[in-house]
N, C-alpha and C positions, 0 to 999 in steps of 0.2 A: 265503800271502797277502802282498801287498806291504806292507800297513800294519805287519807285524811288525817290519820293519827300522826302527830309530830310535824305536820306541814309547817314550814316557815317561810317559804319563798314561792312566789308565782311569777313566772316569766311569761310574757305575752308576746305572740307574733303580732304584728301591726296590720298590714294590708290583707284583707280578706277575713281577718279575725275580730279586730277592733274597729276597723275603718275600711271602706272601699274606695281605693284611690281612682280606679277606672283610667289607668295610664294607657295611652294609644301605643301598645307594644309593637304593633305593626310599623308605625312611624319610627320608633326607636330602632327596630331592625333595619329599616331602610337607611336611616342616617349612619348607622354603624357599618352598613354594607354586609349585613348577614343576609344570605339568600333566604327568601321567603319560603315557608313550608319545610325548612331544614330542621326545625325543632331544637336548634343549638343556641338559642339566645341566652338561656340560662348559663350554659357552659361558657359563652363568650363573656358574659358579665363576671363570672367567676375568674377568668383568666385576666381580665382588665383590672379587677380588684386586687388580685394577687400581685400584679405587676405595677400597681399604682399608676396605671396608664391614664393620661389626661382625658381620654375619651370617656371616662367615668363621668365627667361633667355633663355629657350629653344625656346620660340616663338620668342623673339628678335633675337636670333642667325639665325633663318630661314629668318627673315625679312632683317637682315643685309646682309646675303649671297645673297638674291634676288636683293638688291639694289647695291651691290658691283660693283664698276666701272661705274655705270650709274649716269646720271644727268638729272635734269628736262629738258624737250624739250626747246630749245632756244625760239621757238615761244610762248610757254606758259609762259616762264620766261619774255619775252617782255610784254606779256599781263598783267601779274602781276605787272610789273614795271609801266605800264600805269595806272592801277587801283589804285596803291599805291600813285599816284600823287593826287588822289581825295578822297580816302577813307583810313581808318585804315585797315590793313590786318592782319589776323590771320590764323593759321592752327589748325583745330579741328578734331583730328583723333583717331581711335581705335588702331593705330600703335604705336610703342615706338618712342618717340620724336627724339632719335638719328637717326632713320631711315630717318626722314624728313631732319634732318641736313646733312646727307650724300648726299641727292639728290638736295637740294637747296643750291647754293653757298652762304656762310655766307656774303660775301661782297656785294651781291645784296640786301639783307634785313638784316642789322646788328642787328636791334631791332625787328626782327620777333618774335611774340608771338606764341609759339607751345604748344598746350594742347593735350597731347596724353595719352598713356596708362601708367599711373604712379601707382606704388603700393599704395593701400589704396583709390584709386579714383574709382568713378563710370564711366562706359563707356556709350557712346551713345547707346540707345536713352535716357538714363537719362541726364537731362539738366545741370548736375553739371559743366561739362567743359564749356558749353555755358554761364552759369552764371559767371564764372571765367573770361571769356573773356569780357563780358559786363562790369563787374566791373573794370577790368584792364583799359579799355578805357572810363570808366565813361559814358557809352552809354546806352540809353534807348533801350529796345527790339525792339520797332517799328522802331528804326533807323538802325537796323541791319538785315542782311541776311546771311543764311547759304547756301552755295553752296555745293551740294553733289551728290551722285549717287543712294542711297539706301533708304529704308524705315526707317532705323536708322536715317538718316539725317533729313528726314521730321518729324519724331516723336520728335526728340531732338529739332528741331526748334519750333514745336508746343508747346512743354512743356515749353520752355524758352520764349514763345510768340514772336519769331522771324519770319521774313519771310523766305521763302524757295525757292531755285531754284535747279532744278534737271538736271544735265548733263547726256546725254544718255551714258550709258556704254554698249558697244556692246557685252560684255561677260555675261551680265544678260539677262535672258530669259523673264523678265517682266519689266514693267514700274511701279515704285511705285506711288501710287495715293495720291493726297492731296497737292501737291506742289503749290506754288504761280505761278511759271512759269517752263517751260521746254525748254531746249536748246539742240541742237545736239552736240555742242562742246564748249569749253571754250571761243573760239573766238567770240561767239555770245554774250558774257556778255558785251563787249564794246558797241555795238550799243543798246543792251537792256537797259543799264544803262545810255545812252545818254552821254557817254564819248568820248571826241575827242582826 
């Protein structure tokens, strides 16, 4: 693939890509008062985030409960460490940053940049977070790839003019279209990017 040449930055989605939180979104919906079956929970979370609404703590509570006592799979951690020897690494997620910090050992990546659901910020597919990551690493968009599992990731990458790789998420009933590459698991990133 063309994006391998000159690649300097890999931004990873978290839930569904590196880790499976298993949040009880139905319970979140009920506690927030969002009608079941409305399909609007993502929109509600976006609005609460932009407004810096204290109800965001409800969502974070459920995410932290889902990650409690769990850590990133050691095999995935090793892959990230290998990739970090060759590229800048960041996490770009719609989850709360503290959820990522619970799952990924701090000593493994002491300078890991995590861009997540922060009050007042726009969420993926808006490219705000991607642009923050690019700026932090002084990286041009064509030197960066976003690795995710949903259309949010593809749309955010396109909006930021980054490349995109989709990792198969078996819990999704569809394969989002428009990515530069598709892989069955994170382990396929190493050969895809010609990393040894």
